[in-house]
C-alpha positions, 0 to 999 in steps of 0.5 A, spaced: 602 540 319 608 538 322 607 537 330 614 535 333 620 540 334 624 535 330 619 535 324 618 542 324 626 543 324 627 538 319 622 541 314 625 548 316 632 546 314 630 543 308 626 549 306 631 554 307 637 549 304 640 549 311 645 543 313 646 542 320 653 545 320 650 552 317 644 552 322 649 551 328 654 557 325 648 561 324 644 560 330 651 560 335 648 553 337 653 547 337 652 542 331 651 536 336 645 540 339 642 541 332 643 534 330 640 531 337 634 536 335 633 533 328 633 526 330 628 527 336 633 525 341 633 532 345 626 534 346 628 541 346 633 547 347 634 553 351 636 556 344 630 555 340 628 562 339 636 563 336 635 557 332 628 560 329 631 567 328 637 563 324 631 560 320 627 566 319 621 562 322 616 563 328 619 560 334 612 557 336 611 553 330 618 551 331 618 549 338 610 546 338 608 546 331 603 552 333 601 557 328 604 559 321 611 557 320 613 564 317 613 570 321 614 571 329 608 571 334 609 572 341 602 570 343 602 563 345 608 565 350 603 570 353 597 565 353 595 559 358 596 552 356 600 547 360 600 550 367 606 547 369 610 551 365 607 558 366 611 564 369 607 570 371 609 577 368 611 582 372 613 590 371 615 596 375 608 596 378 609 589 380 605 582 378 601 582 372 595 578 370 599 576 364 603 569 364 608 567 359 609 559 357 616 556 357 617 552 351 620 547 355 621 545 362 617 546 368 617 553 372 619 554 379 615 559 384 621 563 384 621 565 377 618 571 374 618 574 367 619 581 364 618 584 357 623 589 356 620 595 353 626 598 351 633 596 349 637 594 355 644 595 356 646 588 354 646 586 346 643 580 348 636 582 350 633 588 345 627 591 346 621 586 346 625 580 349 621 576 354 626 575 360 625 570 365 629 571 372 630 567 378 629 571 384 632 566 389 639 565 386 645 570 387 648 572 381 656 571 380 661 574 376 659 576 369 652 573 370 646 577 366 641 580 371 635 584 371 634 590 375 630 596 376 633 603 376 629 609 376 623 606 374 626 602 368 627 595 368 633 593 364 638 587 363 645 588 366 652 584 367 653 583 375 660 585 377 662 582 384 665 588 389 667 589 396 659 591 397 653 588 394 656 588 387 656 593 381 652 593 375 655 594 368 652 595 361 656 593 354 657 601 353 664 602 357 662 609 357 656 608 362 658 608 369 657 602 373 651 602 378 652 600 385 647 595 388 647 599 395 644 605 391 637 606 389 637 599 385 632 594 385 636 587 383 630 583 380 633 577 379 638 572 375 637 572 368 637 565 366 632 564 360 630 569 355 626 569 348 628 574 343 622 576 339 
């Protein structure tokens, strides 16, 4: 069994007949990032899930050599491992007992994870995505944010305004949401897994 990201990535690329350039194009990740990952000079990337999807391999297996190469598993993202990379999962009722494990990096106390139970208004975050937000960082123009509107948690694009701000979605027919109304801005989206 392969154990490092570099070993898993090289094995998957060889078995799928992907060059670095082909994988870069398919995953929308720079070729220099792919190169660094294959050589082991970079130990991780926030784009691991995108790379795994392009290769049609399990993100857990690609990132850590966990589980089977094929198929997708969310189980190791929502189970305890190293406590330094744990982020608590929240829902519309509040904090749950579930934990999401980041594939890289250390968590911060102001981070929260949400699991989208429906397609969001932004194509980047479909149903089943795990989104990590920072509750302490203020969004800027065009940043993706997570908000709860009418008891539904979703991803939106932040637009500055004369007031506290507006939220938009990809569909231009949907009106903007004013943050001064009954909108609960949950945090700035900075990391997500598309499963």
